[in-house]
All heavy atoms as an XYZ file, in Angstrom:
824
protein
N       6.876    -13.662    -21.116
C       6.000    -13.813    -19.964
C       5.985    -12.510    -19.194
O       7.027    -12.032    -18.760
C       6.526    -14.954    -19.090
C       5.629    -15.448    -17.983
C       4.326    -16.006    -18.547
C       6.331    -16.539    -17.214
N       4.825    -11.909    -19.029
C       4.708    -10.625    -18.339
C       4.381    -10.867    -16.868
O       3.568    -11.719    -16.521
C       3.621     -9.770    -18.980
C       3.577     -8.376    -18.425
C       2.611     -7.495    -19.205
O       1.990     -7.937    -20.159
N       2.479     -6.256    -18.785
N       5.018    -10.098    -16.001
C       4.791    -10.218    -14.563
C       3.393     -9.723    -14.212
O       2.869     -8.817    -14.834
C       5.833     -9.420    -13.791
N       2.821    -10.333    -13.205
C       1.531     -9.912    -12.666
C       1.760     -8.718    -11.750
O       2.645     -8.731    -10.917
C       0.911    -11.070    -11.858
C      -0.354    -10.725    -11.140
C      -1.587    -11.040    -11.939
O      -1.532    -11.729    -12.930
N      -2.711    -10.549    -11.490
N       0.986     -7.677    -11.928
C       1.081     -6.502    -11.064
C       0.287     -6.789     -9.797
O      -0.837     -7.276     -9.854
C       0.517     -5.256    -11.773
C       0.485     -4.072    -10.822
C       1.340     -4.934    -13.007
N       0.904     -6.494     -8.668
C       0.230     -6.686     -7.393
C       0.186     -5.392     -6.607
O       1.017     -4.506     -6.781
N      -0.800     -5.285     -5.745
C      -0.992     -4.106     -4.923
C      -1.009     -4.535     -3.466
O      -1.610     -5.552     -3.121
C      -2.303     -3.413     -5.287
C      -2.387     -3.053     -6.743
C      -3.003     -3.905     -7.646
C      -1.826     -1.882     -7.209
C      -3.067     -3.587     -8.988
C      -1.885     -1.551     -8.558
C      -2.509     -2.402     -9.451
N      -0.362     -3.735     -2.610
C      -0.284     -4.051     -1.188
C      -0.813     -2.863     -0.407
O      -0.417     -1.720     -0.653
C       1.167     -4.347     -0.747
C       1.234     -4.624      0.748
C       1.735     -5.517     -1.538
N      -1.703     -3.136      0.529
C      -2.213     -2.135      1.461
C      -1.816     -2.599      2.849
O      -2.049     -3.756      3.211
C      -3.751     -2.009      1.364
C      -4.284     -1.046      2.413
C      -4.166     -1.586     -0.026
N      -1.190     -1.694      3.621
C      -0.752     -2.030      4.975
C      -1.560     -1.200      5.966
O      -1.611      0.025      5.854
C       0.754     -1.743      5.163
C       1.186     -2.092      6.580
C       1.574     -2.522      4.145
N      -2.163     -1.853      6.925
C      -2.954     -1.171      7.942
C      -2.067     -0.580      9.026
O      -1.085     -1.176      9.446
C      -3.926     -2.166      8.592
O      -4.504     -1.576      9.736
N      -2.453      0.600      9.492
C      -1.794      1.228     10.640
C      -2.463      0.815     11.940
O      -1.983      1.142     13.016
C      -1.905      2.761     10.563
C      -1.390      3.358      9.298
C      -2.203      4.132      8.502
C      -0.072      3.164      8.915
C      -1.722      4.712      7.341
C       0.417      3.737      7.753
C      -0.421      4.506      6.968
N      -3.605      0.162     11.864
C      -4.466     -0.063     13.030
C      -4.647     -1.557     13.318
O      -5.655     -2.147     12.949
C      -5.820      0.589     12.780
C      -6.695      0.640     14.012
O      -6.337      0.038     15.038
O      -7.748      1.298     13.941
N      -3.669     -2.174     14.009
C      -3.778     -3.609     14.268
C      -4.919     -3.972     15.213
O      -5.386     -5.107     15.205
C      -2.423     -3.967     14.874
C      -1.936     -2.702     15.469
C      -2.465     -1.603     14.589
N      -5.390     -3.011     15.990
C      -6.498     -3.298     16.914
C      -7.806     -3.524     16.170
O      -8.567     -4.433     16.498
C      -6.663     -2.148     17.911
C      -5.485     -1.992     18.852
C      -5.594     -0.750     19.715
O      -6.692     -0.157     19.810
O      -4.563     -0.364     20.294
N      -8.079     -2.697     15.164
C      -9.343     -2.815     14.428
C      -9.211     -3.604     13.132
O     -10.161     -4.246     12.702
C      -9.909     -1.422     14.126
C     -10.367     -0.699     15.384
C     -11.138      0.530     15.060
N     -10.244      1.601     14.589
C     -10.638      2.826     14.330
N     -11.896      3.155     14.455
N      -9.775      3.733     13.919
N      -8.045     -3.540     12.506
C      -7.864     -4.211     11.215
C      -7.308     -5.618     11.414
O      -6.182     -5.933     11.053
C      -6.953     -3.384     10.306
C      -7.634     -2.124      9.820
O      -8.880     -2.077      9.840
O      -6.925     -1.184      9.420
N      -8.140     -6.453     11.969
C      -7.799     -7.863     12.174
C      -7.862     -8.586     10.829
O      -8.414     -8.036      9.855
C      -8.809     -8.513     13.136
O     -10.111     -8.459     12.513
C      -8.850     -7.801     14.483
N      -7.331     -9.795     10.751
C      -7.471    -10.545      9.491
C      -8.935    -10.661      9.046
O      -9.229    -10.544      7.852
C      -6.876    -11.918      9.826
C      -5.861    -11.616     10.880
C      -6.489    -10.517     11.716
N      -9.835    -10.842      9.985
C     -11.258    -10.958      9.644
C     -11.795     -9.647      9.069
O     -12.556     -9.631      8.111
C     -12.076    -11.374     10.870
C     -11.750    -12.753     11.404
C     -10.467    -12.813     12.254
O      -9.973    -11.755     12.708
O      -9.950    -13.926     12.442
N     -11.396     -8.516      9.694
C     -11.850     -7.205      9.213
C     -11.283     -6.914      7.828
O     -11.988     -6.373      6.965
C     -11.450     -6.120     10.204
N     -10.026     -7.266      7.591
C      -9.427     -7.042      6.281
C     -10.082     -7.927      5.219
O     -10.281     -7.500      4.080
C      -7.920     -7.275      6.331
C      -7.136     -6.248      7.165
C      -5.678     -6.659      7.263
C      -7.285     -4.853      6.615
N     -10.445     -9.137      5.601
C     -11.149    -10.030      4.663
C     -12.507     -9.432      4.296
O     -12.884     -9.403      3.122
C     -11.322    -11.415      5.281
C     -11.959    -12.427      4.346
C     -11.997    -13.805      4.991
C     -12.393    -14.888      4.062
N     -13.728    -14.854      3.555
N     -13.226     -8.937      5.300
C     -14.526     -8.312      5.038
C     -14.364     -7.078      4.148
O     -15.172     -6.847      3.233
C     -15.199     -7.937      6.355
N     -13.322     -6.294      4.381
C     -13.042     -5.119      3.557
C     -12.791     -5.535      2.108
O     -13.332     -4.931      1.177
C     -11.824     -4.375      4.117
C     -11.405     -3.178      3.301
C     -11.996     -1.937      3.497
C     -10.424     -3.299      2.317
C     -11.615     -0.837      2.747
C     -10.038     -2.202      1.556
C     -10.637     -0.977      1.775
O     -10.259      0.100      1.013
N     -11.980     -6.575      1.919
C     -11.667     -7.016      0.552
C     -12.919     -7.534     -0.154
O     -13.096     -7.310     -1.351
C     -10.567     -8.080      0.560
O     -11.042     -9.297      1.085
N     -13.797     -8.201      0.590
C     -15.038     -8.702     -0.014
C     -15.966     -7.547     -0.374
O     -16.564     -7.538     -1.454
C     -15.720     -9.676      0.937
C     -14.965    -10.993      1.070
C     -15.491    -11.892      2.165
O     -16.389    -11.473      2.948
O     -14.993    -13.036      2.270
N     -16.074     -6.561      0.530
C     -16.937     -5.411      0.275
C     -16.466     -4.636     -0.952
O     -17.263     -4.189     -1.763
C     -16.959     -4.496      1.492
C     -17.826     -3.279      1.340
C     -17.825     -2.438      2.599
C     -18.708     -1.212      2.429
N     -18.690     -0.367      3.631
N     -15.168     -4.496     -1.116
C     -14.587     -3.753     -2.240
C     -14.377     -4.641     -3.468
O     -13.920     -4.168     -4.493
C     -13.236     -3.144     -1.846
C     -13.300     -2.176     -0.702
C     -13.787     -0.815     -1.171
N     -13.638      0.226     -0.192
C     -14.557      0.574      0.691
N     -15.701     -0.067      0.755
N     -14.348      1.577      1.529
N     -14.709     -5.940     -3.341
C     -14.560     -6.919     -4.418
C     -13.141     -6.921     -4.986
O     -12.926     -6.892     -6.200
C     -15.597     -6.678     -5.520
C     -17.017     -6.825     -5.029
C     -18.038     -6.581     -6.107
O     -17.820     -5.856     -7.070
N     -19.196     -7.206     -5.946
N     -12.162     -6.965     -4.081
C     -10.763     -6.979     -4.489
C     -10.356     -8.368     -4.929
O     -10.698     -9.357     -4.283
C      -9.868     -6.525     -3.326
C     -10.108     -5.121     -2.796
C      -9.168     -4.835     -1.630
C      -9.943     -4.089     -3.887
N      -9.642     -8.445     -6.009
C      -9.098     -9.704     -6.510
C      -7.866    -10.035     -5.662
O      -6.823     -9.400     -5.797
C      -8.714     -9.545     -7.975
C      -8.054    -10.772     -8.568
O      -7.821    -11.764     -7.836
O      -7.743    -10.741     -9.775
N      -7.984    -11.012     -4.782
C      -6.903    -11.328     -3.856
C      -5.719    -12.008     -4.535
O      -4.705    -12.261     -3.888
C      -7.436    -12.155     -2.686
C      -8.463    -11.414     -1.815
C      -8.932    -12.279     -0.657
C      -7.921    -10.088     -1.315
N      -5.815    -12.274     -5.830
C      -4.642    -12.702     -6.592
C      -3.745    -11.504     -6.883
O      -2.564    -11.664     -7.152
C      -5.063    -13.364     -7.912
C      -5.868    -14.633     -7.730
C      -5.045    -15.729     -7.075
O      -3.870    -15.892     -7.362
N      -5.663    -16.470     -6.173
N      -4.339    -10.314     -6.807
C      -3.588     -9.081     -7.118
C      -3.431     -8.158     -5.918
O      -2.526     -7.341     -5.895
C      -4.284     -8.325     -8.237
C      -4.323     -9.159     -9.520
C      -4.862     -8.381    -10.642
N      -3.816     -7.450    -11.052
C      -3.853     -6.778    -12.175
N      -4.863     -6.903    -12.996
N      -2.894     -5.941    -12.494
N      -4.326     -8.257     -4.948
C      -4.304     -7.371     -3.786
C      -3.884     -8.155     -2.546
O      -4.389     -9.238     -2.287
C      -5.687     -6.777     -3.535
C      -6.062     -5.699     -4.495
C      -6.656     -5.871     -5.716
C      -5.857     -4.303     -4.338
N      -6.838     -4.653     -6.319
C      -6.359     -3.676     -5.483
C      -5.313     -3.524     -3.327
C      -6.315     -2.289     -5.647
C      -5.283     -2.143     -3.495
C      -5.781     -1.548     -4.644
N      -3.010     -7.560     -1.764
C      -2.603     -8.122     -0.481
C      -2.877     -7.066      0.581
O      -2.381     -5.940      0.481
C      -1.105     -8.488     -0.483
O      -0.869     -9.421     -1.541
C      -0.687     -9.090      0.833
N      -3.669     -7.423      1.575
C      -3.979     -6.523      2.684
C      -3.255     -7.044      3.910
O      -3.483     -8.183      4.329
C      -5.481     -6.459      2.930
C      -6.272     -5.624      1.922
C      -6.368     -6.295      0.582
C      -7.637     -5.296      2.463
N      -2.379     -6.210      4.461
C      -1.520     -6.640      5.558
C      -1.783     -5.854      6.835
O      -2.169     -4.687      6.790
C      -0.051     -6.447      5.177
C       0.467     -7.192      3.963
C       1.912     -6.777      3.681
C       0.374     -8.686      4.178
N      -1.529     -6.504      7.937
C      -1.481     -5.839      9.237
C      -0.302     -6.457      9.965
O       0.197     -7.507      9.582
C      -2.787     -6.022     10.019
C      -2.961     -7.409     10.544
N      -2.830     -7.691     11.871
C      -3.210     -8.574      9.926
C      -3.015     -8.999     12.042
N      -3.244     -9.550     10.878
N       0.184     -5.778     10.954
C       1.339     -6.316     11.659
C       1.499     -5.687     13.023
O       0.684     -4.878     13.456
N       2.579     -6.058     13.657
C       2.895     -5.465     14.946
C       3.213     -3.985     14.744
O       3.811     -3.611     13.725
C       4.102     -6.180     15.570
C       3.836     -7.637     15.911
C       2.720     -7.805     16.929
O       2.636     -6.981     17.875
O       1.913     -8.746     16.767
N       2.824     -3.129     15.694
C       3.043     -1.684     15.526
C       4.484     -1.308     15.180
O       4.704     -0.441     14.318
C       2.620     -1.104     16.878
C       1.590     -2.077     17.380
C       2.074     -3.430     16.912
N       5.474     -1.926     15.800
C       6.868     -1.590     15.493
C       7.242     -1.976     14.066
O       8.004     -1.263     13.409
C       7.822     -2.267     16.475
C       7.781     -1.640     17.861
O       7.235     -0.518     18.002
O       8.289     -2.268     18.811
N       6.702     -3.082     13.571
C       6.987     -3.509     12.203
C       6.336     -2.569     11.189
O       6.936     -2.219     10.173
C       6.504     -4.939     11.971
C       7.248     -5.945     12.826
O       8.425     -5.696     13.161
O       6.652     -6.989     13.165
N       5.095     -2.154     11.482
C       4.403     -1.226     10.588
C       5.134      0.117     10.577
O       5.326      0.724      9.521
C       2.923     -1.060     11.014
C       2.247      0.038     10.211
C       2.174     -2.387     10.848
N       5.584      0.570     11.747
C       6.333      1.819     11.827
C       7.629      1.737     11.015
O       7.970      2.663     10.271
C       6.643      2.169     13.282
C       7.493      3.419     13.509
C       6.817      4.652     12.945
C       7.774      3.588     14.996
N       8.336      0.632     11.121
C       9.578      0.463     10.365
C       9.320      0.519      8.863
O      10.047      1.192      8.119
C      10.257     -0.851     10.738
C      11.568     -1.070     10.030
C      12.271     -2.366     10.423
O      11.799     -3.084     11.332
O      13.307     -2.654      9.801
N       8.283     -0.171      8.406
C       7.943     -0.134      6.986
C       7.562      1.280      6.566
O       7.984      1.755      5.511
C       6.801     -1.111      6.685
C       6.335     -1.156      5.235
C       7.452     -1.595      4.303
C       5.120     -2.056      5.105
N       6.781      1.959      7.389
C       6.375      3.327      7.068
C       7.594      4.234      6.931
O       7.668      5.053      6.001
C       5.425      3.859      8.142
N       8.549      4.083      7.822
C       9.769      4.891      7.748
C      10.525      4.589      6.460
O      10.973      5.498      5.759
C      10.652      4.655      8.991
C       9.980      5.265     10.223
C      12.049      5.225      8.798
C      10.616      4.873     11.547
N      10.655      3.312      6.126
C      11.367      2.932      4.897
C      10.702      3.499      3.639
O      11.378      3.857      2.680
C      11.465      1.417      4.788
C      12.394      0.729      5.783
C      12.205     -0.775      5.737
C      13.843      1.100      5.500
N       9.373      3.578      3.668
C       8.634      4.054      2.496
C       8.354      5.554      2.534
O       7.811      6.112      1.582
C       7.321      3.286      2.352
C       7.461      1.795      2.060
C       6.088      1.130      2.021
C       8.219      1.550      0.770
N       8.678      6.205      3.650
C       8.446      7.637      3.765
C       7.015      8.021      4.060
O       6.578      9.127      3.750
N       6.268      7.113      4.666
C       4.874      7.369      5.017
C       4.817      7.855      6.464
O       5.384      7.236      7.353
C       4.007      6.095      4.869
C       2.593      6.341      5.357
C       4.014      5.624      3.425
N       4.115      8.959      6.673
C       3.921      9.482      8.019
C       2.481      9.220      8.428
O       1.563      9.371      7.618
C       4.214     10.973      8.060
C       5.655     11.293      7.729
C       5.898     12.773      7.723
C       7.346     13.041      7.336
N       7.641     14.448      7.249
N       2.287      8.823      9.675
C       0.931      8.602     10.170
C       0.889      8.834     11.668
O       1.915      8.802     12.348
C       0.442      7.192      9.828
C       1.176      6.071     10.540
C       0.673      5.545     11.724
C       2.351      5.537     10.027
C       1.340      4.512     12.378
C       3.012      4.508     10.671
C       2.499      4.004     11.843
O       3.157      2.982     12.490
N      -0.320      9.113     12.157
C      -0.507      9.248     13.594
C      -1.946      8.904     13.937
O      -2.861      9.094     13.132
C      -0.157     10.643     14.090
C      -1.113     11.724     13.680
C      -0.734     13.047     14.316
C      -1.772     14.105     13.953
N      -1.549     15.360     14.628
N      -2.104      8.391     15.141
C      -3.435      8.047     15.623
C      -4.068      9.303     16.213
O      -3.472      9.984     17.033
C      -3.359      6.932     16.671
C      -4.701      6.364     17.049
C      -4.555      5.134     17.915
C      -5.890      4.485     18.165
N      -5.752      3.243     18.930
N      -5.275      9.586     15.773
C      -6.023     10.745     16.257
C      -6.759     10.378     17.546
O      -6.991      9.189     17.809
C      -7.017     11.207     15.189
C      -6.375     11.639     13.884
C      -5.559     12.924     14.009
O      -5.693     13.651     15.012
O      -4.775     13.196     13.080
N      -7.136     11.379     18.347
C      -7.807     11.096     19.625
C      -9.073     10.242     19.501
O      -9.369      9.435     20.383
C      -8.144     12.493     20.161
C      -7.147     13.400     19.519
C      -6.866     12.797     18.161
N      -9.820     10.382     18.386
C     -11.048      9.601     18.207
C     -10.783      8.172     17.743
O     -11.703      7.383     17.601
C     -12.023     10.324     17.274
C     -11.609     10.366     15.827
C     -10.669     11.508     15.482
O     -10.040     12.117     16.332
N     -10.553     11.793     14.194
N      -9.494      7.838     17.492
C      -9.143      6.467     17.125
C      -8.825      6.257     15.665
O      -8.286      5.216     15.292
N      -9.178      7.211     14.807
C      -8.828      7.110     13.392
C      -7.370      7.494     13.207
O      -6.731      7.997     14.115
C      -9.716      8.029     12.557
C     -11.163      7.569     12.540
O     -11.407      6.353     12.666
O     -12.053      8.424     12.393
N      -6.865      7.269     12.006
C      -5.482      7.607     11.686
C      -5.447      8.657     10.584
O      -6.208      8.572      9.622
C      -4.706      6.366     11.212
C      -4.312      5.452     12.329
C      -5.227      4.583     12.894
C      -3.017      5.471     12.819
C      -4.861      3.743     13.928
C      -2.645      4.631     13.860
C      -3.566      3.769     14.415
N      -4.556      9.622     10.735
C      -4.244     10.515      9.616
C      -2.917     10.037      9.060
O      -2.071      9.517      9.805
C      -4.177     11.972     10.072
O      -3.198     12.146     11.057
N      -2.741     10.174      7.744
C      -1.532      9.634      7.125
C      -1.233     10.336      5.813
O      -2.089     11.000      5.234
C      -1.665      8.124      6.891
C      -2.844      7.755      6.052
N      -2.823      7.788      4.686
C      -4.088      7.342      6.406
C      -4.002      7.406      4.217
N      -4.791      7.141      5.244
N      -0.007     10.174      5.371
C       0.406     10.682      4.068
C      -0.411      9.994      2.990
O      -0.780      8.829      3.127
C       1.881     10.340      3.797
O       2.715     10.692      4.837
N      -0.673     10.723      1.932
C      -1.292     10.131      0.751
C      -0.175      9.889     -0.246
O       0.243     10.789     -0.962
C      -2.358     11.057      0.170
C      -3.544     11.165      1.088
O      -4.052     10.165      1.555
N      -3.971     12.377      1.370
N       0.327      8.663     -0.245
C       1.526      8.341     -0.996
C       1.365      6.983     -1.664
O       1.027      5.994     -1.012
C       2.723      8.300     -0.034
C       4.087      7.957     -0.582
C       4.560      9.043     -1.543
C       5.076      7.830      0.568
N       1.591      6.953     -2.970
C       1.658      5.702     -3.714
C       3.122      5.432     -3.999
O       3.827      6.305     -4.514
C       0.896      5.797     -5.034
C      -0.596      6.061     -4.957
C      -1.153      6.304     -6.358
C      -1.303      4.913     -4.290
N       3.580      4.239     -3.668
C       4.971      3.879     -3.892
C       5.017      2.669     -4.811
O       4.346      1.676     -4.563
C       5.674      3.547     -2.558
O       5.549      4.667     -1.690
C       7.136      3.244     -2.768
N       5.805      2.768     -5.868
C       5.974      1.672     -6.824
C       7.346      1.056     -6.564
O       8.358      1.750     -6.530
C       5.874      2.159     -8.283
C       6.076      1.001     -9.247
C       4.536      2.853     -8.525
N       7.350     -0.263     -6.375
C       8.589     -1.013     -6.196
C       8.828     -1.869     -7.425
O       7.886     -2.380     -8.029
C       8.492     -1.922     -4.964
C       8.101     -1.271     -3.639
C       7.955     -2.325     -2.555
C       9.103     -0.227     -3.231
N      10.094     -2.061     -7.758
C      10.395     -2.977     -8.848
C      10.443     -4.410     -8.301
O      10.187     -4.634     -7.115
C      11.688     -2.589     -9.576
C      12.918     -2.684     -8.695
O      12.924     -3.315     -7.630
N      13.989     -2.039     -9.133
N      10.771     -5.355     -9.142
C      10.758     -6.758     -8.722
C      11.827     -7.079     -7.689
O      11.729     -8.076     -6.989
C      10.874     -7.660     -9.949
C       9.653     -7.552    -10.833
C       9.760     -8.353    -12.114
O      10.691     -9.104    -12.328
N       8.777     -8.195    -12.983
N      12.827     -6.210     -7.560
C      13.871     -6.391     -6.548
C      13.493     -5.717     -5.223
O      14.256     -5.768     -4.267
C      15.197     -5.830     -7.049
N      12.309     -5.090     -5.183
C      11.858     -4.432     -3.961
C      12.410     -3.025     -3.787
O      12.301     -2.451     -2.706
N      12.961     -2.461     -4.850
C      13.517     -1.113     -4.794
C      12.448     -0.086     -5.186
O      11.656     -0.337     -6.093
C      14.703     -0.987     -5.749
C      15.810     -1.975     -5.463
C      16.766     -2.150     -6.624
O      16.340     -2.034     -7.801
O      17.951     -2.414     -6.345
N      12.462      1.053     -4.508
C      11.524      2.118     -4.850
C      11.933      2.711     -6.195
O      13.060      3.141     -6.372
C      11.515      3.205     -3.763
C      10.986      2.629     -2.444
C      10.669      4.404     -4.210
C      11.127      3.569     -1.264
N      10.988      2.707     -7.143
C      11.270      3.268     -8.462
C      10.404      4.486     -8.769
O      10.667      5.209     -9.733
C      11.113      2.205     -9.581
C      12.164      1.116     -9.425
C       9.711      1.627     -9.608
N       9.373      4.720     -7.945
C       8.496      5.865     -8.190
C       7.676      6.140     -6.936
O       7.286      5.210     -6.221
C       7.554      5.570     -9.367
C       6.608      6.678     -9.670
N       6.976      7.789    -10.391
C       5.306      6.853     -9.339
C       5.937      8.592    -10.500
N       4.912      8.046     -9.867
N       7.421      7.434     -6.716
C       6.510      7.856     -5.642
C       5.542      8.882     -6.213
O       5.937      9.753     -6.979
C       7.290      8.499     -4.497
C       7.992      7.528     -3.635
C       8.324      8.195     -2.299
N       8.848      7.180     -1.411
C      10.057      7.214     -0.890
N      10.867      8.209     -1.139
N      10.455      6.248     -0.098
N       4.299      8.751     -5.805
C       3.278      9.739     -6.175
C       2.705     10.269     -4.871
O       2.145      9.519     -4.075
C       2.174      9.120     -7.034
C       1.112     10.096     -7.403
N       1.226     10.907     -8.507
C      -0.051     10.417     -6.805
C       0.154     11.676     -8.580
N      -0.632     11.398     -7.553
N       2.865     11.567     -4.666
C       2.383     12.197     -3.439
C       1.070     12.900     -3.740
O       0.951     13.637     -4.719
C       3.425     13.201     -2.904
C       4.727     12.466     -2.592
C       2.898     13.918     -1.669
C       5.888     13.365     -2.266
N       0.087     12.684     -2.873
C      -1.191     13.363     -2.999
C      -2.241     12.526     -3.688
O      -2.008     11.385     -4.079
N      -3.410     13.125     -3.800
C      -4.554     12.416     -4.381
C      -4.951     12.992     -5.735
O      -6.066     12.801     -6.184
C      -5.750     12.492     -3.420
C      -5.532     11.844     -2.059
C      -6.742     12.073     -1.160
C      -5.255     10.360     -2.207
N      -4.027     13.703     -6.368
C      -4.354     14.300     -7.658
C      -4.701     13.219     -8.670
O      -4.298     12.070     -8.542
C      -3.196     15.152     -8.169
O      -2.131     14.333     -8.596
N      -5.425     13.648     -9.686
C      -5.840     12.682    -10.702
C      -4.777     12.473    -11.772
O      -4.984     11.702    -12.689
C      -7.152     13.145    -11.347
O      -6.959     14.405    -11.953
N      -3.651     13.155    -11.665
C      -2.594     13.041    -12.666
C      -1.676     11.860    -12.306
O      -0.634     12.029    -11.703
C      -1.801     14.347    -12.766
C      -2.672     15.518    -13.077
N      -3.243     15.695    -14.324
C      -3.098     16.545    -12.321
C      -3.980     16.786    -14.312
N      -3.914     17.330    -13.110
N      -2.096     10.689    -12.698
C      -1.383      9.464    -12.329
C      -0.656      8.830    -13.510
O      -0.219      7.685    -13.413
C      -2.358      8.459    -11.713
C      -2.997      8.891    -10.402
C      -4.083      7.899     -9.991
C      -1.953      9.001     -9.307
N      -0.500      9.550    -14.602
C       0.121      8.975    -15.791
C       1.526      8.467    -15.501
O       1.902      7.369    -15.935
C       0.154      9.992    -16.939
C      -1.211     10.380    -17.467
C      -1.910     11.469    -16.646
O      -1.272     12.063    -15.743
O      -3.106     11.703    -16.887
N       2.335      9.261    -14.768
C       3.704      8.840    -14.443
C       3.696      7.595    -13.553
O       4.534      6.712    -13.696
C       4.471      9.961    -13.750
C       4.802     11.115    -14.688
O       4.663     10.945    -15.918
O       5.204     12.179    -14.187
N       2.736      7.540    -12.631
C       2.641      6.378    -11.740
C       2.256      5.138    -12.522
O       2.843      4.069    -12.333
C       1.625      6.650    -10.604
O       2.039      7.818     -9.886
C       1.520      5.470     -9.664
N       1.297      5.261    -13.411
C       0.897      4.117    -14.239
C       2.047      3.652    -15.117
O       2.265      2.449    -15.286
C      -0.330      4.471    -15.085
C      -1.618      4.704    -14.296
C      -2.720      5.231    -15.214
C      -2.052      3.453    -13.586
N       2.804      4.591    -15.674
C       3.963      4.223    -16.497
C       5.005      3.494    -15.656
O       5.595      2.499    -16.107
C       4.573      5.471    -17.134
N       5.209      3.938    -14.405
C       6.173      3.279    -13.517
C       5.718      1.872    -13.157
O       6.533      0.944    -13.083
C       6.381      4.113    -12.251
N       4.418      1.694    -12.957
C       3.886      0.356    -12.654
C       4.103     -0.567    -13.850
O       4.566     -1.705    -13.698
C       2.389      0.438    -12.278
C       2.225      1.125    -10.925
C       1.756     -0.963    -12.267
C       0.789      1.482    -10.583
N       3.798     -0.075    -15.050
C       3.990     -0.892    -16.250
C       5.456     -1.277    -16.430
O       5.788     -2.422    -16.721
C       3.482     -0.138    -17.477
C       1.985     -0.052    -17.540
C       1.507      0.632    -18.827
N       0.081      0.851    -18.770
C      -0.496      2.042    -18.583
N       0.237      3.126    -18.482
N      -1.794      2.140    -18.529
N       6.348     -0.313    -16.227
C       7.772     -0.578    -16.381
C       8.251     -1.569    -15.335
O       9.026     -2.488    -15.640
C       8.553      0.738    -16.267
C      10.016      0.578    -16.592
C      10.733      1.927    -16.651
O      10.130      2.977    -16.437
N      12.002      1.893    -16.932
N       7.806     -1.420    -14.077
C       8.209     -2.349    -13.017
C       7.684     -3.755    -13.305
O       8.375     -4.745    -13.055
C       7.701     -1.854    -11.664
N       6.480     -3.845    -13.850
C       5.903     -5.161    -14.165
C       6.669     -5.860    -15.273
O       6.732     -7.085    -15.313
C       4.429     -5.004    -14.555
N       7.264     -5.081    -16.168
C       8.038     -5.662    -17.262
C       9.446     -6.042    -16.832
O      10.183     -6.653    -17.597
C       8.097     -4.681    -18.432
C       6.762     -4.475    -19.078
C       6.793     -3.380    -20.132
O       7.784     -2.687    -20.295
N       5.690     -3.216    -20.834
N       9.790     -5.656    -15.602
C      11.105     -6.040    -15.085
C      12.222     -5.138    -15.513
O      13.385     -5.476    -15.369
N      11.887     -3.966    -16.031
C      12.956     -3.060    -16.447
C      13.064     -1.872    -15.533
O      12.384     -1.694    -14.611
C      12.744     -2.597    -17.876
O      11.411     -2.211    -18.129
């Protein structure tokens, strides 16, 4: 039995990214909600998660957020097993880490 791979996106902006806004975003992007989880939370909780994952972000004067471009792969125990920094197209190592984490190894 192979594990289902899931993806989690966490919002930095609880004021604008309400549950309704995240639902509309998922519908617009046609995300399979069996595989994608879009989260928002209290600012202190989001900050704590960002610190744990090594994500840096800040609110800009116009209201948008700048943030690290970081993909983090967790294994089934919730441990970080891989990080991909940046938006480069070289994602082979990240894909291999996702496959390995999904297999439970």
